[in-house]
Every structure is written in C-alpha cells, then in structure tokens.
DSSP file (Angstrom, degrees, kcal/mol; ACC not computed):
  #  RESIDUE AA STRUCTURE BP1 BP2  ACC     N-H-->O    O-->H-N    N-H-->O    O-->H-N    TCO  KAPPA ALPHA  PHI   PSI    X-CA   Y-CA   Z-CA
    1    1 A M              0   0    0      0, 0.0     2,-0.3     0, 0.0    13,-0.2   0.000 360.0 360.0 360.0 140.6  -30.8   15.1  119.3
    2    2 A R  E     -A   13   0A   0     11,-1.9    11,-3.3     2,-0.0     2,-0.4  -0.969 360.0-122.7-136.9 153.7  -29.8   11.8  117.9
    3    3 A I  E     -A   12   0A   0     -2,-0.3     2,-0.3     9,-0.2     9,-0.2  -0.798  29.1-179.6 -95.4 132.1  -31.6    8.9  116.1
    4    4 A I  E     -A   11   0A   0      7,-2.7     7,-3.8    -2,-0.4     2,-0.5  -0.886  20.4-132.8-123.3 160.5  -31.4    5.4  117.5
    5    5 A T  E     -A   10   0A   0     -2,-0.3     2,-0.5     5,-0.2     5,-0.2  -0.964  19.8-178.7-118.9 128.9  -32.9    2.2  116.2
    6    6 A V  E >  S-A    9   0A   0      3,-2.5     3,-2.1    -2,-0.5    -2,-0.0  -0.992  76.5 -16.2-126.1 122.4  -34.8   -0.2  118.4
    7    7 A L  T 3  S-     0   0    0     -2,-0.5    -1,-0.1     1,-0.3     3,-0.1   0.858 129.7 -52.8  50.6  40.0  -36.2   -3.4  116.9
    8    8 A G  T 3  S+     0   0    0      1,-0.2     2,-0.5     0, 0.0    -1,-0.3   0.499 114.4 117.1  79.8   3.8  -35.7   -1.9  113.5
    9    9 A V  E <   -A    6   0A   0     -3,-2.1    -3,-2.5     0, 0.0     2,-0.4  -0.909  64.6-128.1-109.4 130.0  -37.6    1.3  114.2
   10   10 A A  E     +A    5   0A   0     -2,-0.5     2,-0.3    -5,-0.2    -5,-0.2  -0.608  33.9 178.9 -76.6 129.3  -35.9    4.7  114.1
   11   11 A L  E     -A    4   0A   0     -7,-3.8    -7,-2.7    -2,-0.4     2,-0.6  -0.872  29.0-119.3-126.2 159.5  -36.5    6.7  117.3
   12   12 A V  E     -AB   3 114A   0    102,-1.7   102,-2.6    -2,-0.3     2,-0.9  -0.904  15.8-157.6-100.8 121.3  -35.3   10.1  118.5
   13   13 A A  E     -A    2   0A   0    -11,-3.3   -11,-1.9    -2,-0.6   100,-0.2  -0.876   7.6-162.7 -93.8 107.4  -33.2   10.0  121.6
   14   14 A C  S    S-     0   0    0     -2,-0.9     2,-0.3    98,-0.2    -1,-0.2   0.820  70.7  -1.7 -65.8 -32.0  -33.7   13.6  122.8
   15   15 A A  S    S-     0   0    0     97,-0.8    97,-0.4    -3,-0.1    -1,-0.2  -0.983  80.2-104.7-154.6 148.5  -30.8   13.5  125.1
   16   16 A A        -     0   0    0     -2,-0.3     2,-0.9     1,-0.1     3,-0.1  -0.468  49.3 -95.1 -70.2 147.5  -28.3   10.8  126.1
   17   17 A P        +     0   0    0      0, 0.0     8,-0.2     0, 0.0    94,-0.1  -0.527  55.2 170.1 -63.0 105.6  -28.8    9.3  129.6
   18   18 A V        +     0   0    0     -2,-0.9     2,-0.5    92,-0.4    90,-0.1   0.479  33.6 113.2-103.8  -3.0  -26.5   11.6  131.4
   19   19 A F        -     0   0    0      1,-0.2     6,-0.2    88,-0.1     4,-0.2  -0.598  47.5-167.6 -73.5 120.6  -27.3   10.7  135.0
   20   20 A A    >   +     0   0    0     -2,-0.5     3,-1.6     1,-0.2    -1,-0.2   0.765  64.6  80.7 -85.0 -27.1  -24.1    9.1  136.3
   21   21 A A  T 3  S+     0   0    0      1,-0.3    -1,-0.2     2,-0.0     3,-0.1   0.843  91.3  49.6 -56.5 -42.0  -25.2    7.5  139.6
   22   22 A P  T 3  S-     0   0    0      0, 0.0    -1,-0.3     0, 0.0     7,-0.2   0.666 113.1-116.4 -74.0 -11.0  -26.8    4.3  138.2
   23   23 A G    X   -     0   0    0     -3,-1.6     3,-1.6    -4,-0.2     2,-0.6  -0.290  59.1 -22.1  98.4 170.7  -23.8    3.5  136.0
   24   24 A A  T 3  S-     0   0    0      1,-0.3     3,-0.1    -2,-0.1    -4,-0.1  -0.337 128.2 -30.9 -60.6 103.7  -23.4    3.3  132.2
   25   25 A G  T 3  S+     0   0    0     -2,-0.6     2,-0.8    -8,-0.2    -1,-0.3   0.667 104.2 135.8  65.2  18.2  -26.9    2.7  130.9
   26   26 A A    <   +     0   0    0     -3,-1.6    -1,-0.2     1,-0.2     3,-0.1  -0.845  15.2 144.4-112.0 104.9  -27.9    0.8  134.0
   27   27 A L    >   +     0   0    0     -2,-0.8     3,-1.8     1,-0.1    -1,-0.2   0.220  52.2 104.8-104.9   8.3  -31.3    1.5  135.7
   28   28 A E  T 3  S+     0   0    0      1,-0.3    -1,-0.1    -6,-0.1    -2,-0.1   0.843  78.5  49.1 -58.4 -34.8  -31.4   -2.3  136.5
   29   29 A S  T 3  S+     0   0    0     -7,-0.2    -1,-0.3    -3,-0.1     2,-0.2   0.476 101.3  83.2 -85.5  -0.2  -30.5   -1.6  140.1
   30   30 A Y  S <  S-     0   0    0     -3,-1.8     2,-0.4    -8,-0.0    -3,-0.1  -0.655  70.2-140.9 -98.6 158.2  -33.2    1.0  140.4
   31   31 A R  E     -C  138   0A   0    107,-3.2   107,-2.1    -2,-0.2     2,-0.5  -0.946  19.0-115.6-121.3 144.5  -36.9    0.5  141.0
   32   32 A L  E     +C  137   0A   0     -2,-0.4   105,-0.2   105,-0.2     3,-0.1  -0.626  37.1 167.8 -74.8 122.3  -39.8    2.2  139.5
   33   33 A V  E     +     0   0A   0    103,-3.1     2,-0.4    -2,-0.5    -1,-0.2   0.646  62.4  25.0-110.2 -21.1  -41.7    4.1  142.2
   34   34 A T  E     -C  136   0A   0    102,-1.3   102,-2.6     2,-0.0     2,-0.4  -0.993  51.6-174.9-147.4 136.6  -44.0    6.3  140.2
   35   35 A L  E     +C  135   0A   0     -2,-0.4     2,-0.3   100,-0.2   100,-0.2  -0.984  22.3 156.7-129.3 121.3  -45.6    6.2  136.8
   36   36 A S  E     -C  134   0A   0     98,-2.3    98,-3.7    -2,-0.4     2,-0.4  -0.898  25.9-142.4-135.6 163.4  -47.6    9.2  135.7
   37   37 A S  E     -C  133   0A   0     -2,-0.3     2,-0.5    96,-0.3    96,-0.2  -0.993   3.7-151.6-133.2 141.9  -48.6   10.6  132.3
   38   38 A A  E     -C  132   0A   0     94,-2.5    94,-2.0    -2,-0.4     2,-0.3  -0.958  24.4-149.3-106.1 124.6  -49.0   14.1  131.0
   39   39 A H  E     -C  131   0A   0     -2,-0.5     9,-0.5    92,-0.2     2,-0.3  -0.684  11.3-164.3-100.5 150.9  -51.6   14.3  128.2
   40   40 A F        -     0   0    0     90,-3.0    90,-0.1    87,-0.3     2,-0.1  -0.886  26.0-103.3-129.7 155.7  -51.6   16.6  125.3
   41   41 A A    >   -     0   0    0      5,-0.4     3,-1.7    -2,-0.3     5,-0.1  -0.438  61.9 -76.2 -71.1 155.8  -54.1   17.8  122.7
   42   42 A S  T 3  S+     0   0    0      1,-0.3    -1,-0.1    -2,-0.1    34,-0.0  -0.295 114.3   5.4 -58.5 131.7  -53.7   16.3  119.2
   43   43 A G  T 3  S+     0   0    0      1,-0.2    -1,-0.3    -3,-0.1    -2,-0.0   0.535 108.9 100.9  77.4   8.3  -50.7   17.7  117.3
   44   44 A T    <   -     0   0    0     -3,-1.7    -1,-0.2     2,-0.1    48,-0.0  -0.950  55.0-159.3-130.0 146.7  -49.4   19.9  120.0
   45   45 A P        +     0   0    0      0, 0.0     2,-0.4     0, 0.0    -1,-0.1   0.174  57.5 123.4-100.6  16.6  -46.5   19.8  122.6
   46   46 A E        -     0   0    0     -5,-0.1    -5,-0.4     1,-0.0     2,-0.2  -0.651  59.4-131.6 -85.6 129.0  -48.2   22.4  124.8
   47   47 A L        -     0   0    0     -2,-0.4     2,-0.1    -7,-0.1    -7,-0.1  -0.558  20.3-132.7 -74.8 138.6  -48.8   21.5  128.5
   48   48 A T     >  -     0   0    0     -9,-0.5     4,-2.3    -2,-0.2     5,-0.2  -0.437  24.3-107.4 -83.6 165.7  -52.3   22.2  129.8
   49   49 A T  H  > S+     0   0    0      1,-0.2     4,-1.8     2,-0.2     5,-0.1   0.890 120.5  51.5 -59.4 -41.2  -52.9   23.9  133.1
   50   50 A G  H  > S+     0   0    0      1,-0.2     4,-1.8     2,-0.2    -1,-0.2   0.896 109.8  48.1 -64.6 -41.1  -54.1   20.6  134.6
   51   51 A E  H  > S+     0   0    0      1,-0.2     4,-2.6     2,-0.2     5,-0.2   0.875 108.2  55.4 -67.8 -36.8  -51.1   18.7  133.5
   52   52 A K  H  X S+     0   0    0     -4,-2.3     4,-2.3     1,-0.2    -1,-0.2   0.899 106.2  51.7 -61.8 -39.7  -48.8   21.5  134.9
   53   53 A A  H  X S+     0   0    0     -4,-1.8     4,-1.8     2,-0.2    -1,-0.2   0.912 111.2  47.0 -64.0 -42.2  -50.4   21.1  138.3
   54   54 A S  H  X S+     0   0    0     -4,-1.8     4,-1.8     1,-0.2    -2,-0.2   0.922 114.2  46.6 -65.0 -44.2  -49.8   17.3  138.3
   55   55 A L  H  X S+     0   0    0     -4,-2.6     4,-2.7     1,-0.2    -2,-0.2   0.851 107.7  57.6 -67.3 -33.8  -46.2   17.7  137.2
   56   56 A D  H  X S+     0   0    0     -4,-2.3     4,-2.2    -5,-0.2    -1,-0.2   0.909 105.7  50.2 -61.9 -42.0  -45.7   20.4  139.8
   57   57 A D  H  X S+     0   0    0     -4,-1.8     4,-1.8     2,-0.2    -2,-0.2   0.918 111.2  48.6 -61.7 -43.8  -46.7   18.0  142.5
   58   58 A L  H  X S+     0   0    0     -4,-1.8     4,-2.0     1,-0.2     5,-0.2   0.922 110.2  51.4 -62.0 -44.1  -44.3   15.4  141.1
   59   59 A A  H  X S+     0   0    0     -4,-2.7     4,-2.4     1,-0.2     5,-0.2   0.908 108.7  50.9 -60.9 -42.5  -41.5   17.9  141.0
   60   60 A K  H  < S+     0   0    0     -4,-2.2     4,-0.3     1,-0.2    -1,-0.2   0.873 113.3  46.2 -63.0 -36.6  -42.1   18.9  144.6
   61   61 A R  H  < S+     0   0    0     -4,-1.8    -1,-0.2    -5,-0.2    -2,-0.2   0.818 127.3  22.9 -75.3 -30.6  -42.0   15.3  145.7
   62   62 A F  H >< S+     0   0    0     -4,-2.0     3,-1.1    -5,-0.1     6,-0.2   0.511  93.3  87.7-120.4  -5.4  -38.9   14.2  143.8
   63   63 A C  T 3< S+     0   0    0     -4,-2.4    -3,-0.1     1,-0.2    -1,-0.1   0.751  94.3  47.2 -72.4 -19.7  -36.7   17.2  143.0
   64   64 A H  T 3  S+     0   0    0     -4,-0.3     2,-0.8    -5,-0.2    -1,-0.2   0.358  83.4 102.8-102.8   5.9  -34.8   17.0  146.3
   65   65 A T    X   -     0   0    0     -3,-1.1     3,-1.5     1,-0.2    -3,-0.0  -0.813  63.2-152.3 -90.9 110.9  -34.1   13.3  146.2
   66   66 A D  T 3  S+     0   0    0     -2,-0.8    -1,-0.2     1,-0.3    -4,-0.0   0.788  87.8  41.5 -57.1 -36.0  -30.4   13.0  145.2
   67   67 A Q  T 3  S+     0   0    0     -3,-0.1    -1,-0.3     2,-0.1     2,-0.1   0.384  83.4 124.2 -98.4   4.3  -30.6    9.6  143.5
   68   68 A T    <   -     0   0    0     -3,-1.5     2,-0.4    -6,-0.2    70,-0.2  -0.405  41.5-163.0 -68.5 138.5  -33.9    9.9  141.7
   69   69 A V  E     -D  137   0A   0     68,-2.4    68,-3.0    -2,-0.1     2,-0.6  -0.990   2.9-158.2-119.9 131.5  -33.9    9.4  137.9
   70   70 A I  E     -De 136 110A   0     39,-3.0    41,-2.9    -2,-0.4     2,-0.5  -0.949   3.9-164.1-113.8 120.9  -36.8   10.6  135.9
   71   71 A E  E     -De 135 111A   0     64,-3.2    64,-3.0    -2,-0.6     2,-0.6  -0.909   2.7-161.4-105.4 127.0  -37.4    9.0  132.5
   72   72 A L  E     -De 134 112A   0     39,-3.4    41,-2.3    -2,-0.5     2,-0.6  -0.941   4.7-171.2-110.6 119.6  -39.7   10.9  130.1
   73   73 A R  E     -De 133 113A   0     60,-2.4    60,-2.6    -2,-0.6     2,-0.3  -0.923  10.4-157.0-114.1 107.7  -41.2    8.8  127.2
   74   74 A G  E     -De 132 114A   0     39,-3.4    41,-2.6    -2,-0.6     2,-0.3  -0.627  13.2-178.2 -87.4 142.5  -43.0   10.9  124.6
   75   75 A Y        -     0   0    0     56,-2.8     2,-0.3    -2,-0.3    42,-0.2  -0.891  13.0-156.1-132.4 162.5  -45.7    9.5  122.4
   76   76 A A        -     0   0    0     40,-2.1    50,-0.1    -2,-0.3    54,-0.1  -0.864  29.6-114.7-131.7 169.1  -47.9   10.6  119.5
   77   77 A D        -     0   0    0     -2,-0.3    48,-4.4    47,-0.1    49,-0.2   0.454  47.1-112.0 -89.6   0.1  -51.2    9.3  118.3
   78   78 A G  S    S+     0   0    0     46,-0.2    46,-0.1    47,-0.1     4,-0.1   0.581  80.5 125.2  84.0   9.0  -50.1    8.2  114.8
   79   79 A A        +     0   0    0      2,-0.1     2,-0.1     3,-0.0     3,-0.1   0.761  70.0  44.6 -72.7 -23.9  -52.1   10.8  113.0
   80   80 A G  S    S-     0   0    0      1,-0.2    -4,-0.0     2,-0.1     2,-0.0  -0.350 104.6 -66.5-107.0-171.1  -49.0   12.1  111.2
   81   81 A S     >  -     0   0    0     -2,-0.1     4,-3.0     1,-0.1    -1,-0.2  -0.276  51.2-106.0 -69.3 164.2  -46.1   10.6  109.4
   82   82 A T  H  > S+     0   0    0      1,-0.2     4,-2.5     2,-0.2     5,-0.2   0.921 122.4  51.0 -58.3 -44.3  -43.6    8.6  111.4
   83   83 A K  H  > S+     0   0    0      1,-0.2     4,-2.2     2,-0.2    -1,-0.2   0.925 112.9  45.2 -60.2 -45.6  -41.1   11.5  111.2
   84   84 A R  H  > S+     0   0    0      2,-0.2     4,-2.9     1,-0.2    -2,-0.2   0.912 112.9  50.3 -64.5 -43.4  -43.6   14.0  112.4
   85   85 A D  H  X S+     0   0    0     -4,-3.0     4,-2.5     2,-0.2    31,-0.4   0.885 111.0  48.6 -65.1 -38.5  -44.9   11.8  115.2
   86   86 A V  H  X S+     0   0    0     -4,-2.5     4,-2.1    -5,-0.2    30,-0.4   0.927 113.7  47.1 -66.0 -43.6  -41.3   11.1  116.4
   87   87 A A  H  X S+     0   0    0     -4,-2.2     4,-2.3    -5,-0.2    -2,-0.2   0.910 113.8  48.1 -63.7 -41.7  -40.6   14.9  116.3
   88   88 A L  H  X S+     0   0    0     -4,-2.9     4,-2.3     2,-0.2    -2,-0.2   0.914 111.0  49.9 -65.3 -42.7  -43.8   15.7  118.1
   89   89 A S  H  X S+     0   0    0     -4,-2.5     4,-2.1     1,-0.2    -1,-0.2   0.880 111.6  49.2 -65.0 -36.1  -43.3   13.1  120.8
   90   90 A A  H  X S+     0   0    0     -4,-2.1     4,-2.5     2,-0.2    -2,-0.2   0.904 109.7  51.5 -66.9 -41.7  -39.7   14.5  121.4
   91   91 A A  H  X S+     0   0    0     -4,-2.3     4,-2.0     2,-0.2    -2,-0.2   0.876 109.6  50.5 -62.7 -37.7  -41.1   18.0  121.6
   92   92 A R  H  X S+     0   0    0     -4,-2.3     4,-2.1     2,-0.2    -1,-0.2   0.920 109.9  49.0 -65.6 -44.0  -43.6   16.8  124.2
   93   93 A A  H  X S+     0   0    0     -4,-2.1     4,-2.5     1,-0.2    -2,-0.2   0.906 111.4  50.5 -62.3 -40.0  -40.9   15.1  126.3
   94   94 A H  H  X S+     0   0    0     -4,-2.5     4,-3.0     2,-0.2    -1,-0.2   0.870 106.7  54.9 -64.8 -36.7  -38.9   18.4  126.0
   95   95 A A  H  X S+     0   0    0     -4,-2.0     4,-2.0     2,-0.2    -2,-0.2   0.918 111.4  44.1 -62.5 -43.2  -41.9   20.4  127.2
   96   96 A V  H  X S+     0   0    0     -4,-2.1     4,-2.6     2,-0.2    -2,-0.2   0.914 113.0  52.4 -67.0 -42.4  -42.2   18.2  130.3
   97   97 A E  H  X S+     0   0    0     -4,-2.5     4,-2.7     1,-0.2     5,-0.2   0.947 109.6  48.1 -57.6 -50.2  -38.4   18.3  130.8
   98   98 A R  H  X S+     0   0    0     -4,-3.0     4,-2.4     1,-0.2    -1,-0.2   0.907 111.6  50.6 -58.1 -42.8  -38.4   22.2  130.7
   99   99 A F  H  X S+     0   0    0     -4,-2.0     4,-1.0    -5,-0.2    -1,-0.2   0.930 111.9  46.3 -62.0 -46.0  -41.3   22.3  133.1
  100  100 A L  H  <>S+     0   0    0     -4,-2.6     5,-2.4     1,-0.2     3,-0.4   0.895 111.8  51.1 -65.1 -39.7  -39.6   20.0  135.6
  101  101 A I  H ><5S+     0   0    0     -4,-2.7     3,-1.8     1,-0.2    -1,-0.2   0.910 106.6  54.4 -63.7 -41.8  -36.3   21.9  135.4
  102  102 A E  H 3<5S+     0   0    0     -4,-2.4    -1,-0.2     1,-0.3    -2,-0.2   0.772 106.7  53.6 -60.7 -25.3  -38.1   25.2  136.0
  103  103 A R  T 3<5S-     0   0    0     -4,-1.0    -1,-0.3    -3,-0.4    -2,-0.2   0.333 131.0 -91.2 -94.1   6.4  -39.5   23.5  139.2
  104  104 A G  T < 5S+     0   0    0     -3,-1.8    -3,-0.2     1,-0.3    -2,-0.1   0.461  77.2 140.4 105.0   0.9  -36.0   22.6  140.5
  105  105 A V      < -     0   0    0     -5,-2.4    -1,-0.3    -6,-0.1     2,-0.1  -0.673  58.6-115.6 -77.8 125.0  -35.4   19.1  139.1
  106  106 A P    >   -     0   0    0      0, 0.0     3,-1.9     0, 0.0    -1,-0.1  -0.396  15.0-136.4 -63.1 131.6  -31.7   18.9  138.0
  107  107 A A  G >  S+     0   0    0      1,-0.3     3,-1.9     2,-0.2   -89,-0.2   0.820 100.0  66.3 -58.3 -33.4  -31.5   18.3  134.2
  108  108 A E  G 3  S+     0   0    0      1,-0.3    -1,-0.3   -90,-0.1   -88,-0.0   0.591  96.2  57.2 -69.4  -7.4  -28.8   15.7  134.7
  109  109 A R  G <  S+     0   0    0     -3,-1.9   -39,-3.0   -90,-0.1     2,-0.5   0.275  90.6  90.5-102.5  10.7  -31.3   13.4  136.3
  110  110 A I  E <   - e   0  70A   0     -3,-1.9     2,-0.4   -41,-0.2   -92,-0.4  -0.921  53.9-167.7-113.8 130.9  -33.7   13.4  133.4
  111  111 A I  E     - e   0  71A   0    -41,-2.9   -39,-3.4    -2,-0.5     2,-0.4  -0.957  12.7-159.5-113.0 131.5  -33.7   10.9  130.5
  112  112 A L  E     + e   0  72A   0    -97,-0.4   -97,-0.8    -2,-0.4     2,-0.4  -0.900  13.8 178.2-117.2 142.1  -35.8   11.7  127.4
  113  113 A L  E     - e   0  73A   0    -41,-2.3   -39,-3.4    -2,-0.4     2,-0.7  -0.983  15.7-158.1-138.1 129.3  -37.1    9.5  124.7
  114  114 A G  E     +Be  12  74A   0   -102,-2.6  -102,-1.7    -2,-0.4   -24,-0.2  -0.918  20.3 170.6-102.4 107.1  -39.3   10.6  121.8
  115  115 A L    >   -     0   0    0    -41,-2.6     3,-2.1    -2,-0.7   -40,-0.2   0.438  20.0-157.0-102.7  -1.1  -41.0    7.4  120.7
  116  116 A G  T 3  S-     0   0    0    -31,-0.4   -40,-2.1   -30,-0.4    -1,-0.3  -0.364  70.8 -27.3  60.5-135.1  -43.5    8.6  118.2
  117  117 A E  T 3  S+     0   0    0    -42,-0.2     2,-0.3   -35,-0.1    -1,-0.3   0.334 109.5 118.5 -94.0   7.9  -46.4    6.1  117.8
  118  118 A V  S <  S-     0   0    0     -3,-2.1   -42,-0.1     1,-0.2    -3,-0.1  -0.561  82.1  -6.6 -76.2 133.3  -44.1    3.3  118.8
  119  119 A D  S    S+     0   0    0     -2,-0.3    -1,-0.2     1,-0.1    -3,-0.1   0.794  74.3 144.8  59.8  38.3  -44.9    1.3  121.9
  120  120 A P  S    S-     0   0    0      0, 0.0    -1,-0.1     0, 0.0    -2,-0.1   0.538  72.0-104.9 -83.4  -2.7  -47.8    3.3  123.3
  121  121 A G  S    S+     0   0    0      1,-0.2    -3,-0.1     8,-0.0     3,-0.0   0.761  86.6  17.6  92.3  25.8  -49.5    0.2  124.6
  122  122 A G  S    S-     0   0    0      7,-0.0    -1,-0.2     4,-0.0     4,-0.1  -0.981 102.1 -27.7 167.3-171.7  -52.3   -0.3  122.0
  123  123 A P        -     0   0    0      0, 0.0     3,-0.3     0, 0.0     6,-0.1  -0.293  66.2-109.2 -66.2 151.2  -53.6    0.7  118.6
  124  124 A A  S    S+     0   0    0      1,-0.2   -46,-0.2   -46,-0.1   -47,-0.1  -0.086  91.7  51.8 -70.1 175.6  -52.6    4.1  117.2
  125  125 A L  S    S+     0   0    0    -48,-4.4     2,-0.4     1,-0.2    -1,-0.2   0.695  75.3 130.2  68.7  24.3  -54.9    7.1  116.7
  126  126 A L    >   -     0   0    0     -3,-0.3     3,-2.0   -49,-0.2    -1,-0.2  -0.875  63.7-130.8-106.1 142.5  -56.1    7.1  120.3
  127  127 A A  G >  S+     0   0    0     -2,-0.4     3,-1.8     1,-0.3   -87,-0.3   0.812 105.6  67.6 -59.1 -30.2  -56.2   10.3  122.4
  128  128 A E  G 3  S+     0   0    0      1,-0.3    -1,-0.3   -89,-0.1   -51,-0.0   0.680  91.6  62.5 -66.2 -15.0  -54.5    8.3  125.2
  129  129 A H  G <  S+     0   0    0     -3,-2.0     2,-1.6     1,-0.2    -1,-0.3   0.499  77.8  89.0 -87.3  -3.8  -51.4    8.1  123.1
  130  130 A Q  S <  S+     0   0    0     -3,-1.8   -90,-3.0    -4,-0.2     2,-0.3  -0.589  78.7  96.8 -89.5  73.6  -50.9   11.8  123.0
  131  131 A R  E     -C   39   0A   0     -2,-1.6   -56,-2.8   -92,-0.2     2,-0.4  -0.912  69.0-127.2-152.3 169.7  -48.8   11.8  126.2
  132  132 A V  E     -CD  38  74A   0    -94,-2.0   -94,-2.5    -2,-0.3     2,-0.5  -0.990  27.7-142.5-124.6 121.5  -45.5   11.7  127.9
  133  133 A D  E     -CD  37  73A   0    -60,-2.6   -60,-2.4    -2,-0.4     2,-0.7  -0.722  10.2-153.1 -82.1 131.6  -45.1    9.0  130.5
  134  134 A V  E     -CD  36  72A   0    -98,-3.7   -98,-2.3    -2,-0.5     2,-0.5  -0.925  14.1-174.6-107.9 110.7  -43.1   10.1  133.5
  135  135 A R  E     -CD  35  71A   0    -64,-3.0   -64,-3.2    -2,-0.7     2,-0.5  -0.931   6.5-160.6-112.2 123.5  -41.3    7.2  135.1
  136  136 A I  E     -CD  34  70A   0   -102,-2.6  -103,-3.1    -2,-0.5  -102,-1.3  -0.909   8.4-171.2-111.7 125.5  -39.5    7.9  138.4
  137  137 A F  E     -CD  32  69A   0    -68,-3.0   -68,-2.4    -2,-0.5  -105,-0.2  -0.887   6.3-175.9-116.9 143.3  -36.8    5.5  139.6
  138  138 A V  E      C   31   0A   0   -107,-2.1  -107,-3.2    -2,-0.4   -70,-0.1  -0.950 360.0 360.0-131.2 155.0  -34.9    5.3  142.9
  139  139 A P              0   0    0      0, 0.0  -107,-0.1     0, 0.0   -71,-0.1   0.520 360.0 360.0 -68.7 360.0  -32.1    3.0  143.9
C-alpha cells in the first residue's frame, strides 16, 4: 500500500495500476461501460449477501473479456478520522477485489483506490458514501 497526494489530499493507493494493456497510466483510450456500487454498513468492510450477488453478476459478465480493466474506488462516510476513513475505504476496495478474484477476474486487471471521504459526490456522513464504486472499462 502506498500514499499518494491528489489536490493536496493524502490518499491510499491500494495497488499500483498493474494492467499493462492500456499503457502506462492510460485509460484515456478506454471507455467506461459499467458503473456499479457495492454498499457497506457504517464502519465495516464486510460485503453483504446482496452485494455479493450483484458483484457475482458483474464478474460473470466481465471476467472473460481479455482487455477489461476494473477500477475499484473505495469511500467512507466521514464518521471517523481522515486516516481511519482512508484505511476503511481501502479495506472495502480490497474486499471487492478479493471477491472478484475468487470469481475468476484476473488480479492484474484490477486497479484499487482507497479515497476515504474524498470525492464521494456530496456531503460527508451519508450512508450512500459507504461504498466501493466499480468502474469497468473496455478499449
């Protein structure tokens, strides 16, 4: 795990983007085909049964597509300290990653970001921010 800074905010990059096909750091030539979210209870990185079913469907649709890149962006609701929220959001992204890998998605096609309460798309402390966004890109 490594810390990166974006717009002056420290973030945890759970894993380096290791998928080689798009080129060094370049998803520019890829297009977003699916955006889904896995939601979590406050303060936990545990996937619910319902979220597992949704992720299972995504894995079945995309695990056999050679050029697919899956970006996992973990968030927290801002209830804890910044350090705790970043760690929790990273743990949530890792939980989704492990689940997808168990379902056959190659690990080298997964990019993880633990963003804490940064950039969830609205004010902090909302249940909707306790999530991992699953963004699927194809060339």
